[in-house]
N, C-alpha and C positions, 0 to 999 in steps of 0.2 A: 211029201207035199212040195210043190214048186214055190220058189222064192217069188215074192211080188217084185215088180219092176224097181220100186224105190230101194229095195235092198240089194240090187245089183249095181248101183252107182258106187264108184270107188270113192268112199268118204275120206280116204287119205289124201286124194288129189283135190277134193272139192273145196272151193274157196267161196267167200261171200259173193253173192250175185243174185240174179233173177233167172230162173231156169223153168222151162216147160217140163213139168213132171209127167203129164199124161194128157191125152185128148180122148174123150169118150163121146160117141154119138148117142144122144138121148132124145127120143121123140122128135126126130127131124132136125134137131140142132146139135151143135158141138159144144161140149163143156170142156174148157181148158183149165187144167190145174197147174198152178205155178208154185214153185218152191222159192220162197223169198228168204234166201239164206243170209242171215245177218252176221254169223260168226263162223270161223273155220272149225269144222267138226274135229273133235279129238285133239285140237291144238290150243284153241283159246278156251278160257272158262265159259261155260254155258251161262245163259241168262238165268237169273233167279226167277222164281214164279211171280213175284210181286211186280217186277218191271215188265215181264212178258204179258202178264194179265192186264196191266195198264195199257200196253201197246195194243193188245187185242181189243179192248173197249174203245180206244180212240180211233184205231184204224177201221174197225167195223162200222163205227158211227160215221166217220168221214166218208168211207166208200159207199155206204148205203144211201148217203145224201148227195153223192157226186152228180153233177148235172148231166154228164155224158155216160158214166159207167154205172150209176146207181141202179138203173133198171136191169143191168146185166150182172150185177153182183149177186153171187149165190152164197159164198161163205168166205170168211177170214178167220183163221184160228191158229193157235200155236202148235208147233211140232212137239211130239212127246220128248224128243231129245233136247229141247230148249235151245236150239241153234237158229231158229227162224220160225216162219209162219207159212201156212198154205193159203193161197187165194184161188178161189174157183170163180170163173166168169163164164157166162153164157155167150158163146161165140168161139170162132176159130182164130186164135191169136198166137203170135210168136213173142218171145221175151222182149224183143226191141219195141214191140207195140205198146208195152205198158211202162216203159222206163219213165216217161213224163208223169204218168199216174202215180208211180211209186215215189217219185221226187215230191209231188204235191202231198201225198199221204204222210211221208216222213217229215216234211217241213211243217205240216199241221201238228204232228206229234211234238216235234222239237220246240215249236213256238206256242204250244197250248198253255193257256192260263185258266185257272178256275177249277171247278169241281169236275172230276172225271165222270163222263156220262155213265149212268147205270151203277155208280159206286155207292149203293145204299143197300141196306138189309132187305128192303122191299124188292129191289131190282136185280140182285146178284146173289148167288149162292156162296160167295167167299169174298164179300166186298171189302174186308179189312186187309186182304192180301193185294195191296196196290203200292206202287212206288213211282209217283209221277216224276220226281227229279231224275231218277235213274233212267226211266223210260225216255225222257227228253235227251239225256246225255247219249244214250245208245242210238236214238234216232239221228242225232247230229253226227255221231261217229260213222254211222252207216252212210249218211249223205256224203260226208267229206271223204271217206276212204273208199267208197264204192260207187254210189249212184251219180255223183256230179261228173265223174269222168270214167264211166263204166266202159270196160274193154270188151271186145268181142268174146274173149275166152270166159267172161263172167256171165255170158248169155246162153251158153250151150254146155251141157254136162261134160266133164272131162272123160276122155276115153281110157 
């Protein structure tokens, strides 16, 4: 069986950033999948499920309600390896096109106060697995170390 494209990326060289993972034509439009890589694979500790789950709830809520991108938002969800998230948007985009959107998203998470949207037994299948303080910390770290001064090599997968 052939390896899927995401398993051909050199995860030893991969650093936190925003990467176009794939583009798929669907019904006359293009769906762009982004790898929102928050930690260095196999180098830094992976995120625990509680903070990653909290980031998922906050980012998905923010993005689906975004005035410009809300109607283009298809999916936001965690990677199984717990080093980041996937974002799927309806449209043909490059990584640089969504840097401002990711800054807005992670500032929203970093600054969020109150009850995490959907964090109840009625709304979520694992609502007790949440960690807002750590999600806020990780969002701030990603903003400060990557997004606020993102370099071109953090926008294109390493060769």
